[in-house]
C-alpha positions as CSV (number, residue, x, y, z in Angstrom):
1,M,5.6,24.0,-42.7
2,P,5.0,23.2,-39.0
3,R,2.8,19.7,-38.6
4,S,-0.4,20.3,-37.1
5,V,-1.6,18.3,-33.8
6,T,-4.3,17.6,-31.7
7,I,-4.0,16.3,-28.2
8,L,-6.6,14.3,-26.8
9,G,-6.3,14.0,-23.1
10,A,-4.0,16.9,-22.9
11,T,-3.6,17.3,-19.0
12,G,-2.7,13.3,-18.1
13,S,0.7,11.9,-18.1
14,I,0.9,11.2,-21.6
15,G,-0.6,14.6,-22.8
16,T,1.6,16.7,-20.8
17,S,4.8,14.7,-21.8
18,T,3.8,15.4,-25.4
19,L,3.3,18.9,-24.9
20,D,6.7,19.2,-23.1
21,L,8.2,18.0,-26.4
22,I,5.9,20.3,-28.8
23,E,6.8,23.2,-26.4
24,R,10.4,22.5,-26.8
25,E,10.3,22.8,-30.7
26,P,7.2,25.7,-31.1
27,D,8.0,26.4,-34.8
28,G,7.8,22.8,-35.8
29,F,4.2,22.3,-34.3
30,E,0.7,24.1,-34.9
31,V,-1.5,22.9,-32.1
32,I,-5.1,22.9,-33.6
33,A,-7.1,21.3,-30.4
34,L,-6.6,20.2,-26.8
35,T,-9.0,18.3,-24.5
36,A,-9.4,17.5,-21.1
37,H,-12.1,15.8,-18.8
38,R,-12.2,18.0,-15.8
39,D,-8.8,19.9,-15.5
40,V,-10.0,23.4,-16.2
41,E,-6.8,25.0,-15.0
42,G,-4.3,22.9,-16.9
43,L,-6.1,22.6,-20.0
44,A,-6.4,26.7,-20.0
45,A,-2.7,26.9,-19.3
46,A,-1.6,24.6,-21.9
47,A,-3.8,26.2,-24.3
48,R,-2.6,29.6,-23.8
49,R,1.0,28.2,-24.1
50,T,0.6,26.6,-27.4
51,N,-1.9,29.2,-28.8
52,A,-4.3,26.2,-29.5
53,R,-7.1,26.8,-31.9
54,I,-9.7,25.3,-29.5
55,A,-9.8,23.9,-26.1
56,V,-12.6,21.4,-25.1
57,I,-13.5,20.3,-21.8
58,G,-15.4,16.9,-21.3
59,D,-17.6,17.7,-18.5
60,G,-20.1,20.2,-19.9
61,S,-20.8,21.6,-16.6
62,L,-17.3,23.5,-16.8
63,H,-17.8,25.2,-19.9
64,G,-18.3,28.6,-18.0
65,A,-15.4,28.1,-16.2
66,L,-13.1,27.2,-19.1
67,T,-14.4,30.1,-21.1
68,Q,-13.3,32.5,-18.1
69,A,-10.2,30.9,-17.7
70,L,-9.6,31.7,-21.4
71,E,-11.0,35.0,-21.7
72,G,-9.0,37.3,-23.6
73,S,-6.9,34.6,-25.1
74,G,-9.1,34.1,-28.7
75,I,-9.1,30.4,-28.1
76,E,-12.3,28.8,-29.1
77,V,-14.1,27.0,-26.0
78,A,-16.1,24.0,-26.5
79,S,-17.6,21.2,-24.0
80,G,-19.2,17.8,-23.7
81,A,-18.4,14.2,-25.2
82,D,-19.7,15.4,-28.7
83,A,-17.3,18.2,-28.9
84,I,-14.2,16.0,-28.2
85,V,-15.4,14.0,-31.1
86,E,-15.6,17.3,-33.3
87,A,-12.2,18.4,-32.1
88,A,-10.7,14.7,-33.1
89,A,-12.2,15.1,-36.6
90,L,-10.6,18.7,-37.2
91,G,-8.2,17.1,-39.7
92,A,-4.8,17.7,-37.8
93,D,-1.8,15.8,-39.3
94,W,-1.3,14.1,-36.2
95,T,-3.4,13.4,-33.2
96,M,-2.5,11.8,-29.8
97,A,-5.3,9.7,-28.5
98,A,-4.6,9.7,-24.8
99,I,-7.9,9.7,-23.3
100,V,-7.8,6.8,-20.7
101,G,-10.5,4.2,-21.0
102,T,-13.3,3.4,-23.3
103,A,-14.4,7.0,-23.2
104,G,-11.4,7.6,-25.7
105,L,-12.9,5.3,-28.3
106,P,-15.4,7.8,-30.2
107,P,-12.9,10.3,-30.8
108,V,-10.0,7.9,-31.8
109,M,-12.4,6.7,-34.4
110,A,-13.0,10.1,-35.3
111,A,-9.3,11.1,-35.9
112,I,-8.8,7.7,-37.8
113,E,-11.7,8.5,-40.3
114,Q,-9.5,11.7,-41.4
115,G,-7.0,9.5,-42.9
116,R,-4.0,11.1,-40.9
117,T,-1.7,10.0,-38.4
118,V,-2.9,8.8,-35.0
119,A,-0.6,8.4,-32.1
120,L,-2.3,5.5,-30.0
121,A,-2.1,5.9,-26.2
122,N,-5.7,4.5,-25.5
123,K,-5.1,0.8,-25.4
124,E,-8.7,0.4,-24.1
125,S,-9.9,1.2,-27.7
126,L,-8.2,-1.3,-29.4
127,V,-9.0,-3.9,-26.7
128,L,-12.8,-3.2,-27.2
129,A,-12.9,-2.7,-30.7
130,G,-9.5,-3.5,-32.5
131,T,-10.9,-5.1,-35.4
132,L,-13.0,-2.1,-36.2
133,M,-10.4,0.4,-35.6
134,I,-7.8,-1.5,-38.0
135,G,-10.4,-1.8,-40.5
136,A,-11.3,1.9,-40.2
137,A,-7.5,2.9,-40.4
138,R,-7.1,0.9,-43.7
139,A,-10.3,2.2,-45.2
140,A,-9.3,5.8,-44.3
141,G,-5.6,5.4,-45.0
142,A,-4.7,6.5,-41.5
143,T,-1.6,5.8,-40.0
144,L,-1.6,4.2,-36.4
145,L,1.5,4.7,-34.4
146,P,1.4,2.9,-31.2
147,V,2.7,4.9,-27.9
148,D,2.8,2.2,-25.6
149,S,6.7,1.7,-24.9
150,E,6.4,-1.9,-25.7
151,H,4.2,-1.6,-28.8
152,N,6.5,1.1,-29.8
153,A,9.4,-0.8,-29.3
154,V,8.1,-3.5,-31.4
155,F,7.0,-0.9,-33.8
156,Q,10.7,-0.1,-34.3
157,C,11.8,-3.6,-34.6
158,F,9.2,-5.0,-37.0
159,P,9.6,-5.9,-40.4
160,H,6.4,-4.4,-41.7
161,E,7.0,-5.5,-45.0
162,D,6.7,-9.1,-44.1
163,A,5.4,-10.2,-40.9
164,S,6.5,-14.0,-42.2
165,R,9.9,-13.5,-40.8
166,V,9.0,-13.3,-37.3
167,R,8.9,-16.1,-34.9
168,R,7.7,-14.2,-31.8
169,V,6.8,-10.6,-30.5
170,I,8.0,-10.4,-26.9
171,L,6.3,-8.0,-24.6
172,T,8.6,-7.0,-21.6
173,A,7.2,-6.2,-18.2
174,S,8.5,-4.7,-15.2
175,G,6.5,-6.9,-13.1
176,G,5.2,-4.3,-11.0
177,P,5.9,-3.3,-7.4
178,F,4.5,-6.8,-6.2
179,R,6.6,-8.7,-8.5
180,S,8.2,-10.9,-5.8
181,A,5.2,-10.7,-3.3
182,S,3.0,-13.5,-2.1
183,R,-0.5,-13.7,-2.6
184,E,-0.7,-13.3,1.4
185,E,1.2,-10.1,1.0
186,M,-0.8,-9.0,-2.0
187,A,-4.2,-9.5,0.0
188,R,-3.1,-6.7,2.2
189,V,-2.1,-4.1,-0.5
190,T,-3.4,-0.8,0.0
191,P,-4.3,1.7,-3.1
192,A,-1.2,3.9,-2.3
193,Q,1.0,0.9,-2.3
194,A,-0.6,-0.2,-5.7
195,V,0.0,3.1,-7.2
196,K,3.7,3.3,-6.8
197,H,5.3,1.9,-9.9
198,P,8.9,1.2,-9.6
199,N,10.0,2.5,-12.8
200,W,7.6,4.7,-14.6
201,A,5.3,7.8,-13.4
202,M,1.7,6.8,-14.5
203,G,-1.9,7.4,-13.8
204,A,-3.4,5.6,-11.1
205,K,-5.7,3.3,-13.0
206,I,-2.7,2.2,-15.1
207,S,-0.3,1.9,-12.2
208,V,-3.0,-0.6,-10.6
209,D,-3.1,-2.3,-14.0
210,S,0.8,-2.8,-13.9
211,A,0.6,-4.1,-10.3
212,T,-1.8,-7.0,-11.5
213,L,-0.2,-7.4,-14.9
214,M,-3.5,-6.8,-16.4
215,N,-1.9,-4.1,-18.1
216,K,0.6,-6.6,-19.7
217,G,-2.7,-8.7,-21.0
218,L,-4.3,-5.6,-22.4
219,E,-1.0,-4.9,-24.3
220,L,-1.2,-8.4,-25.6
221,I,-4.5,-8.2,-27.0
222,E,-3.3,-4.8,-28.6
223,A,-0.1,-6.3,-30.2
224,H,-2.5,-8.7,-31.6
225,H,-4.1,-5.8,-33.5
226,L,-1.2,-3.9,-34.3
227,F,1.1,-6.6,-35.6
228,P,-0.1,-9.5,-37.7
229,V,1.4,-12.6,-36.4
230,G,-1.4,-14.5,-34.4
231,H,-1.9,-14.6,-30.9
232,E,0.4,-18.0,-30.6
233,R,3.4,-16.0,-31.7
234,L,2.9,-13.2,-28.6
235,A,4.7,-13.7,-25.3
236,V,5.5,-11.9,-22.2
237,L,8.9,-11.6,-20.3
238,V,9.1,-10.1,-17.1
239,H,12.0,-7.6,-17.1
240,P,12.5,-5.4,-13.8
241,Q,14.8,-2.9,-14.8
242,S,12.3,-1.7,-17.8
243,V,15.5,-0.8,-19.9
244,V,14.7,-3.6,-22.9
245,H,11.1,-2.3,-23.8
246,S,10.2,-5.2,-25.8
247,M,11.8,-7.5,-28.5
248,V,11.2,-9.2,-32.0
249,E,12.3,-12.7,-32.6
250,Y,13.0,-13.5,-36.1
251,I,12.8,-16.9,-37.6
252,D,16.5,-17.3,-38.2
253,G,17.0,-17.0,-34.3
254,S,18.1,-13.2,-34.2
255,V,16.3,-10.8,-31.7
256,L,16.0,-7.4,-32.2
257,A,15.3,-5.2,-29.2
258,Q,14.6,-1.3,-28.6
259,L,16.4,-0.1,-25.2
260,G,16.0,3.1,-23.6
261,S,15.7,4.8,-19.9
262,P,12.2,4.5,-18.8
263,D,10.9,7.9,-20.0
264,M,7.3,7.8,-21.9
265,R,8.8,10.9,-23.8
266,T,11.2,8.4,-25.8
267,P,8.1,6.7,-27.4
268,I,6.1,9.9,-28.0
269,A,9.1,11.8,-29.6
270,H,9.2,8.7,-32.2
271,T,5.5,9.0,-32.8
272,L,5.7,12.8,-33.0
273,A,8.3,12.8,-35.7
274,W,7.9,9.9,-37.4
275,P,9.1,8.9,-40.0
276,K,11.9,11.1,-38.6
277,R,13.4,11.6,-35.6
278,M,13.5,14.3,-33.1
279,H,15.4,15.4,-29.8
280,A,14.1,14.1,-26.5
281,P,15.3,15.5,-23.0
282,T,15.3,11.9,-21.6
283,E,18.0,10.3,-19.7
284,A,20.9,8.8,-21.8
285,L,20.9,4.9,-21.2
286,D,23.9,4.2,-18.8
287,L,24.3,0.2,-19.2
288,A,27.5,0.2,-17.4
289,R,25.9,1.9,-14.3
290,I,22.9,0.0,-14.7
291,G,25.2,-3.2,-14.6
292,R,22.7,-6.3,-15.4
293,L,19.3,-6.7,-17.1
294,E,17.1,-9.9,-15.7
295,F,14.7,-11.4,-17.1
296,E,12.2,-14.0,-16.0
297,A,8.6,-15.8,-16.9
298,P,5.5,-14.4,-15.7
299,D,3.8,-16.1,-12.6
300,L,0.3,-16.6,-13.9
301,E,-0.8,-18.3,-10.5
302,R,0.3,-15.2,-8.3
303,F,-0.8,-12.9,-11.2
304,P,-4.1,-14.3,-12.7
305,A,-5.2,-11.2,-14.4
306,L,-2.5,-12.0,-17.0
307,R,-3.9,-15.3,-17.2
308,L,-7.4,-13.9,-17.9
309,A,-6.2,-11.5,-20.5
310,M,-4.4,-14.4,-22.4
311,A,-7.6,-16.5,-22.6
312,A,-9.8,-13.4,-23.6
313,L,-7.1,-12.7,-26.7
314,V,-7.5,-16.5,-27.7
315,A,-11.3,-16.4,-27.2
316,G,-11.7,-13.3,-29.4
317,G,-14.8,-12.0,-30.1
318,A,-16.1,-9.8,-27.4
319,R,-14.3,-11.4,-24.4
320,P,-11.4,-8.8,-24.6
321,G,-13.8,-5.9,-24.5
322,V,-15.7,-7.7,-21.4
323,L,-12.7,-8.3,-19.7
324,N,-11.3,-4.6,-20.0
325,A,-14.9,-3.3,-18.9
326,A,-15.0,-5.4,-15.6
327,N,-11.5,-4.6,-15.1
328,E,-12.1,-1.1,-15.2
329,I,-14.8,-1.1,-12.4
330,A,-12.9,-3.4,-10.3
331,V,-9.9,-1.3,-10.4
332,A,-12.2,1.8,-9.7
333,A,-13.5,-0.1,-6.6
334,F,-10.2,-1.1,-5.5
335,L,-8.7,2.9,-5.6
336,E,-11.9,3.6,-3.8
337,G,-11.3,1.1,-1.0
338,R,-14.5,-0.8,-1.6
339,I,-12.6,-4.2,-2.7
340,G,-9.0,-5.6,-2.1
341,F,-6.1,-5.9,-4.5
342,L,-6.7,-9.8,-5.1
343,D,-10.4,-9.3,-5.7
344,I,-10.0,-7.4,-9.0
345,A,-9.0,-10.5,-11.0
346,L,-11.7,-12.6,-9.0
347,I,-14.3,-10.0,-10.2
348,V,-13.2,-9.9,-13.9
349,E,-13.2,-13.7,-13.8
350,Q,-16.7,-13.8,-12.5
351,V,-17.9,-11.4,-15.2
352,L,-16.5,-13.2,-17.9
353,S,-18.2,-16.6,-16.7
354,R,-21.6,-14.6,-16.5
355,Y,-21.5,-12.7,-19.8
356,D,-20.5,-13.8,-23.1
357,P,-21.9,-11.7,-25.9
358,P,-21.5,-12.1,-29.8
359,A,-18.6,-10.3,-31.3
360,P,-19.5,-6.6,-31.9
361,S,-20.1,-5.4,-35.5
362,S,-20.1,-1.7,-35.0
363,I,-18.8,0.8,-32.5
364,E,-22.2,1.0,-31.1
365,D,-22.0,-2.8,-30.5
366,A,-18.9,-2.4,-28.8
367,L,-19.9,0.1,-26.5
368,A,-23.0,-1.7,-25.6
369,V,-20.9,-4.7,-24.8
370,D,-18.6,-2.4,-22.5
371,A,-21.8,-1.1,-20.7
372,E,-23.3,-4.4,-20.0
373,A,-19.8,-5.9,-18.7
374,R,-19.7,-2.9,-16.3
375,E,-23.3,-3.5,-15.0
376,T,-22.4,-7.2,-14.6
377,A,-19.5,-6.2,-12.6
378,R,-21.4,-3.9,-10.4
379,A,-23.8,-6.7,-9.6
380,V,-20.9,-9.1,-8.9
381,M,-19.6,-6.8,-6.7
382,K,-23.4,-6.2,-5.0
383,L,-23.0,-2.7,-5.8
384,E,-25.9,-2.8,-8.2
385,T,-28.3,-5.2,-9.7
386,V,-28.9,-5.7,-13.6
């Protein structure tokens, strides 16, 4: 029987890579639902190609446009945030959670509550409400499979039956486009420069997070929830080639690593076929051609965003959610040219110093923390007042 799938965020980089794999094996998958925020053309084309049961556009004002684009296809059309949550709750065997930002939290939780398999590419949800999400997954009997290349690498190397065998989980970071740049050089960085990642093809927001190393900090927080080893056994190692995606060091000194070419279709294929394997059209890893693999410790002085994320992880509670929300606002302002590259971490640090709410006990609490942190970030930037 084909595996039924839903893709939340079908027109982004992760969503399109997922579709690429599914469309190469059409007899193996049945597409239940595809969602997108505003890309009507991309969503309609994907829905037609895969004969999806339902297509959902997040922006309700585009309902008519999507209906027109899918006219005569027999594909159901829906719109709005609530409709995306409803699509996530349709009970697909496998759901790709690839909606960027905290907007992905309600549909991710809806998918988890169905007790099936959720491939998690939305790190912000775990950062904001990781304890709640892991608890919901346990209660529903759902399986969470990490899609981020680093966490997927750890998943493949981790002794899930006994975490006490692990000495350290080591996440690798490319270092981004400014790995060797001085603070003075980074002060002049433009948005166009920041989104040009040296190894990976990613969206603008995550590319900027990679450039500041905030992405790696968020991944540390994510790893804390996915792998029960405690924050003191999590580490980051800069690896410019992005060939070793992450490592697990065992108590006997052995280190297991997952290697591969920098192509997100590899971890996506792993989760899509899990617990089996499937073919992925990725470039074969040629270590002889690469020649050398380099590693170095991260520089927390030049990249303070990683330091802030590490501190938020240790503090726990609502701190990771505040960090993430402030970063989203600051990155958006940078991409719009309203603040400088180095201002991103400064704004996040100021928000963390001003707003310290208690740990959220519900999804509603987590979303309220997120909203208040965003308002505080806007106030810090003097865009709005709280």
